[in-house]
N, C-alpha and C positions, 0 to 999 in steps of 0.2 A: 700898270700891267694887269694881266688877267690870270686867274687861277682856274684850273680844271677841277671840278668837284664831282666825284662819282659816288653814288649811294648804292650799296649792295645789301641785299637781304638774304638770309638763309632760306633755301627752298622749302624746308620743312617747317619753318617758323618765320613767316613773312613780316612779323612785327619786330624781329631781331635783326637790326640793320647796323651797318657801319658806314661811315663817310670817309672816303679816301681822297687825298689831294696829291696826285702823283707829280704834278708840275704846277708851279706857282709863278712862273715868270714868262708868260706867253703874250703874244698879241691876241686880240680877239679873234682874228681870222685863223691863226694857228690853233687856237683852242677849239674852235668849231670844226676844223678839219681833222684834228688829231683825237678828238674825244672818243669816237667809236673805236679807234685803234687801241687806245689805252684800256678801254673797257673790255674789249675782246681779249687782250693780253692778260689782264687780271683774272678774267673768268676762266681762261685756259689753265691758270695755275691754281684756281680755287673752284673746283667743279660743283661743290655743294651750295654755291651762292648764285644769285641771279641779280642782274642789274635792275634796280628799281627806277632810278632817274639819274640824270646828269645835267650839269649846267656849267656855264662859264661865268665866273663871278669876279667883279672888280676886286683886285688884291690891294687893299689899302695898307701901306706899311704902318706898323705900330709905332707910336711916338713914345719916347722916353718920358717918364714922369718928371715934372718940374722940380 
């Protein structure tokens, strides 16, 4: 499956960024279609931030140690 990864930075301090993963269980197509929607939703709730970049990333499940 695929995870949506959104990177937001403070408008007044563009080097101060945070990475958000609102959904981690998507198909690649759904990630590409929904990415802008989730970014816009997050920005509406956090007006001092700006979207720096976003991507759809393969979500590889973590394996338990042996």
